N, C-alpha and C positions, 0 to 999 in steps of 0.2 A: 641318287644312285652314284653320282660321280665320286663322292668320297669312298664308297665301297670299291669301285673299280680301281681307284688310285691305290688304295690299301692293298688289294689283291695283287696288283702289278708290282708294288714294292716288295711284298713277301715273295712272289714268284721270281723276282730278280735276284734273290739270294741263292747261292749255290745249293741245289737239291732241296729247295724249300717248297712245300705245299701249303696252300692257304686252307684254313678251315673256317667256313662262314656259318655262324649260328644265327638262325632267325628265331627269336624268342617271342612267343605269343601267349595270350591267355585263352583259355577255353572254359566252357561251362563245367560244373561238377557233374560227374556221371554216376556217382555212387547211389545217392538217393535210396530207393528201396531195392536196388539191384545188387545183391550180394556178390555177383560176379565181378563187379567193378569197385567194391568198397575200398580197396587198397590203391586205387588209381590216384596218382599225384601228378604225373607227367606223361605226356604222349610224345614219342619221338617219331617224326616223319622223315623218310629218306627216299621217297619215290617208288615205293612198292605198288604194283598194279599189274594189269594185263593189257599191253605189255608193260614191264617195269621201266621206269626212267630213273634208275638209282642215282642219287646225288652224292653218295659216298660209298666207300668199300664196306663190305660186311664186317671186316675186322675193326674198322673205325667206329661203325655203329655199335658193335658189341662192346668195344672198349668204353665208349661213352655211357652205354647202359650200365655196365659194371660199375663205373665210377659214381654214377647217380645212385645206384642201388646201395653202394657202400656208404653213402651219405644218408641212407634211410628213406629215400624216395621210392614210392611204388611206381615203377616205370612200365609203360605199355608201348608197343609199336603201333604206328598207324597201320590199320589193316589195308591189305592190297585193294586199291581202288576206293577206299573209304574217305571220309571227310578229312582225316588227319594224316593221310599218306604222304603229303608233300609232293604229289605227282602231277597236279593240275598244270596245264600248259602255262597259265599266267601266274602260277605260284612263284614267289621270289626264290624258293628253294630250287627251282628249275633253271635259274638264270644261266648257270655255267654248264648246264646239261643240254638245254634246247636252244637258247637264244645266243649265247656266246660260249660255245663249247670250249672247255679248258680242262684237260686231264690233270692239271696241277692245282685244281681247286676241288675241295670236297665241301658239301654243305648238308645241314640237317636242320629241321625245324623242331623246336622244343615248345610244346604246348603245356602251360601250367594251369591246373584247375583253379577255379575261383577261390576255393577255401584257403589256398596257400598264398593268396595275394589280396584278400578282401579287407584286411586291416593292417595297420603299420607294423604291429608286432609280428604277425605271420609273414608279412612281406620281408621283414628283416631276417627272419629265420630262413626263408626261402632263398634270399640273396646270399646269406652266409653259406648255406648248403650248396648252392650252385657254384659259388667261388671255390669252395673246397673241392667239389667234384671236378671242376675245370682244372684246378691246380694239379690234382692227382692225374688227370688225363694227360696234361702237358708233360708230366714227369715220367710217364710210362714209356717202356721200350715198345714202340709200335711195329717192330719187326716180328714180334711174337704174337701168337694168338692168345686171347684171354680165356679160352676154354668155353665150355658150355654155359649158356646163360638161360635163365628161365624168365619168360616174359609173356604177358598176355597181349592180345591184339584188340583194337577197338576202331 
């Protein structure tokens, strides 16, 4: 964890800089015989729940979802209080919310379904798509809203 803390400190030390921490995980496929989730590729968790412990601003979450969708990923949000919400007390996504509160850090967890990482060719496509989405995210004007997004919850 020390390298993460050092990196965040370095980013926060720059004038008006916020750190964005992405916790990238794998999760099981959810489509199977469930047509409701047949387009699910990525689940984004950001602390939704009751009460919520949001780890990023809504506009940050929406911008990331938009960039992932623009790369062709089917993105869902972690449902409030669900397995993928990124809200559990001991979830790394909560480090800068509950354990070491820091308003200059936003974080979210990105859960990638097995299908997109089960063999090398799919993993390469996934990596390329993630890099492109993150590149677009970094180039966005984050002072503006991205508008309405359509996303399921799981």
